[in-house]
N, C-alpha and C positions, 0 to 999 in steps of 0.2 A: 786330421782329415775333415773334421767338422768346420774348422776355419777355412779350409780350402773350398769346401762346398758352399759355405756362406759367401766367400769371395766371388765364386763363380756365379752366384745368384744376383750379385750387384749389377744394376743396369749398365753402369759405366764400363765395368769389366767385360760384360757380354758384348757390348757394342764394340769395344776395342778388339775383342777376339774376332767378331764378324768382319770388321774392317780389315784386319790383318789377313784373314783367310781370303776375303774377296779380292784384296789388292794382289796377293800372291797368285791366285788363280787367273785374274785378269792379265797379269804380266805373262804368265805361262801360255795362256791362250793366244795372246797378241804375238808372241815370238814365233808361233807356228804359222802365221799368216804370210802371204807373199812379201818380199823385201820392201815394196813400196809402203807397206804398213808396218811390218815387223821392225824396220829400222827406227820407228818412232813408238815402240811398244810402251814407253813410259806414260803415254797419254791414257792408256787403259786403266792402270791403277788409280789415276786421278778420278775417272768416272766412277770406279768402284767405291772410293771413299766418299764421293758426293752422295751416292745413293744409299749408303748404310745409315739408316735413321732409326730412332727408337721403335718405330712400328713398321709393319709391311706396307700399310697404306701410305705412310709418310715417305718410305723408301721409293715406292713407285711414283709418287707425286714429285719428289725431288729429282728423280731420274729424268722424267719426260720434260719437266719444266726447265731443268738445267740445259738439256740438249737443245730444246727449242729456243731458249734465251741465247745460247751460243750461236746457233744458226742465224738468229735475228741480228745479232751483233755483227756477224760476218757479212751478211747481206747489206746491212746499213753502211758498213765501212766501204765495201766495194762500190756501192751505188753512189755515195757522196764523193768518193775519190774520183770516179769517172766523170762526175758532173762538175768537178772543181779543178780540172787539170790546169786551167789557165790562171788560177789564183795561187798565192804563196802557200807553202806547206803548212805554215803556222795557222792560217785561216782554215785550211782543210781539217787539220787536227781539232781545232776549236769547234768547228761545225759538227764533226762526227761525235765528239764527246757530248756536246750540248744536246744533240738529237738522241743519242743513246740514253742519257740521263732522263730525258723527257719520256722516252719509250718505257723506261724502267718504272715509271709511275703507274703503269697499267697493273691492276690488281692480279692479273693472270699469273705473274711471275712469283708472287709471294716472297719467300726468303731467297729465291734464286735470282732476284732482279739484277743484282750487281754483275751477273755474268754477261749481260747485254753490253755494257760499256767495256768490261774487261776483254771480251771477245772482239769488239770493234777495234780497240787499240791494238790488240794482238795481231789482228789481220793487217792493220795498217803498217805495223812495224816489221812483221815477219812474213806474211803470206801473200803479199801483192804480186810477187814475181810469178807465182803460179797458184792463183786462188782456188781453182777447182781441186787440185791435188791437196792443197792445205786443208780445205774443208773436209775432204775424204779422210785425211789422216787424223786431224784433231777431233772433229765432230764424230766421225765414224768410230774411232777407237774409244772416245769418251762414252759413246752410246753403248759400245760393247761392254766396257767396264761397268757402266751403270746397270746394264741388264744382269751382269754377274752379281753385282752388289744386291740387287733386289732378290735374286734367286737365293743367295746365301742367307739373307735376312729371313726369307720364308722357310728355309730348311734347317738352319742352325739355331736351335732353341729360340724360335720366334717369340719375342717378349710380349706379355700381356700387361705389363706394368702394374700388376696387382700389389706387389710388395711395396712399391713406392707410394701408391695411393693409400694403403693401409697405414703406413708410417705417417703420412701427412694428416690423415684424419685423426689418428691418435694424438699427434702433436697439437692439433687445433682443439681437440676435446680438452686436453690438459690446460691449455691457455684459457679456454672459455670457463672451465670449472674454477680455475684459480682466480679469474676475474670476478666471478660471483662470490667466491669465498672471501675475497678481500673486501668487497662491498659490504658483506655481512659483518665482517670484523669492524669495519669503520662505523657501521650503524650501532653496533653494540657499545662502541666507545662514545656514543652520543653525538657523533659527527655525521656529516654527509660528504660524499666524495667531492672534492673541489675539481672544477673543470680542468684546470691546468695539471692537476695531479694525475688525471686519467688520459691525458693526451698521448703520452708515449706508450702507455699500455694499449690503448685503442689502435695505435699505429702498428704495434707488433701483432695484435690480433688480426688486423686487416691484411697484413702481409701473409700471415699463416693461412687465412681464408683464401687468398688469391692462389697460394701454392696448392692448397687442397683442391680448389676448383680445377686448376690446371691438371693436377694428377688424375682427377676423376674423368676429365675430358680425354686425357691421354689413354685411359683404359678403354673408353668407347672407340677411339680411333684404332687402338691396337687390336680390337676384335675383327676389324674388317679384313677379309681375305686371309685370316689366320687359321691354320688347320687345328690349333689348340682351342679355338674359341668355343666350340660346342662343349668340350669337356669342362670348361670353367665358366660356362654361361651363368649358372646359378650364383656362383661366388661374385662374378662381375656385377650382376644385378644387385646383390646385397651391398656391395661397395658403393654403387651408384646411389641407392636409396639412403644409405647411411650418410654419405656426403651431403645429400640434399637435406636430410634432417638436421645435421649439424649446422648447415648454412642457414636454415630457417630459424633455428634456435638462436644463432648468433645475431640475426636481425632483431629478434624479439628481445634478447638481452640488451642490445644497444638501446632499444626503446625504454626498457626498464631502468637502465642506468640514467638515461636522460630525464626520466620522470622523477627519480629520486633526487638527482642533483638540482633540478629546476624547481620542484614544488615542495621539497622537504615534507612529504606527507606525514612523517612521524613527529612533526613539530607543529601541527595545525589543529590542536584541540582534541585529538582522538586519544591522547595518552591518559585520559581519565580512567580508562579501563585497565584491568590487571590481567595479564602482563601488558606492559607498555607497547605501543605500536612499533617502536624501534626494534624491540626484541622479537616481536612476532614477524616483522618484515625480514629481519636478519635470519631468523630460523627458516623462513620460507625460501629465501635465496640460497642459504647454505645447503638446504636439503635438495634444491634443484641442482646445485653444484655436485652433490653426491651422485645423483642420477646421471648427469653428464659424464662424470668420471668413471662410472661403472656401466659400460654399454652392453655387456654380454652376460647371459645366464651361464652358470657353471654346473647346474644340475639338470636332470631330466624333468623336473617339476614335482617329483615325489616328495621332496623336502625343499623348504625355502633356502635361497642362496643370498649372497650379498646384494645382488641387484633387487631381489624381492624386498629385502629389508630397506634399501634406499627408496624404493617406490612407496612403501608403506609410510616411511618417515616423511617423504615429500607430500603425500596425500594428507597426512595428519597436520602438517604445518600449513598447507593451503587451507584446510578446513578451519584452523584457528584464525587465519587471516580473514576468511570469508565471514566467520562468526563475529569477529570484531567489527567488520563493516556493517553487518546486519543489526548489531546492537547500537551502533553509533547513531546520533541524531543530528550530526553536523551535515545536513543535506545541502547546504549552499556553500560549502568550503571547497575551494579549488584543490586543496590537498587531499580532501576526501575522495574526490573523483580520480585524482592521480593514483591513490592507493587502490581504488577499484580497478583502474587500468593495469596496475601491477599484478593484481590477482588474476585478471584475464590473461595477461601475458604469460604468467607462470603456468596456468592451465593449458594454454596453447603450446607452450614449450614441452610440457609433459606429453601432450598428445602427439607432437611431432616426434618425440623420442619413444613413442609407443609405451609409455610408462604411466598411463592414467590409472590403471588398476594392477595390483599384483596378480601373478598367475594363480589359478586355483590349484591347490595341492592335490596331486593324484594319489588316490588310495592304493596302496600296494598290498595284495593279499599275502599273508604269511605262508611260507612253504612253497 
């Protein structure tokens, strides 16, 4: 039973169910219309499938843009055909397609742009004998199906896309934490990350960030006209803020990596202090990875939890790094300033993750 419930929560399965229900309803409704329309009832399920999108707002947008694109294609085909009766058919077809593709460049259509040329060619090949009736059948039934698709999307577990966003944020956090931990390991080995060594890693992280940003944006779109939006408003806001925080930290970590690779701050005369700069820097980045990897508290604040411990560890490591900088006299070394920039970047990362200070422990009265 749990597996079935988990399967039903999957966005792809939910969209498939909505599309199937909308297509079936559209067909049934279309068959009840007068024969001039019911004989072509198969156009209605097409409109229903077009309009079933991940969010209600996207469904409504896809519905009206698709129908408008179809009507534009029909009008373009009929107009050009009437104006080119005296020219060969091949030139007429070429002119219609060229103009349709040109019209498709208008940003109004978005993902539905290809319907302009498709409808134009369809009218040219099928509907010219009786264009008015064909427009009524094709565009009218498609509009009917699209309206049913939007209605089904709004009523049948309208998605908020929260689960997908949470998964993408978690995946990105994991990659980011591993990225920091690997840099720390490299520094402890007395090396610095080679630029070529991190190219593929950075590419994977960039792809994860793109997917996370898209998922967070989808949550915002899913809230529009969604009857469930008010109930999950708080959770959606938390997801939005978490995604933004991870995004900011990723930018800061990219800068940190660049500084370590370019300036080798642990090899520029500051290692005279004990412990060496490489180890202090590694501990700082490793502790930041622990905070990134532990985003949530698991207690009510009466006792410290793992996140509290990671925050304390990160604060102590950052304090050691700052102390090393304060004790250093290498005030004109480029590596010294790079190390200072790393310290600032780590502090800003902790601030973005709301992890600058551990929670105060709440005293609980016995009894």
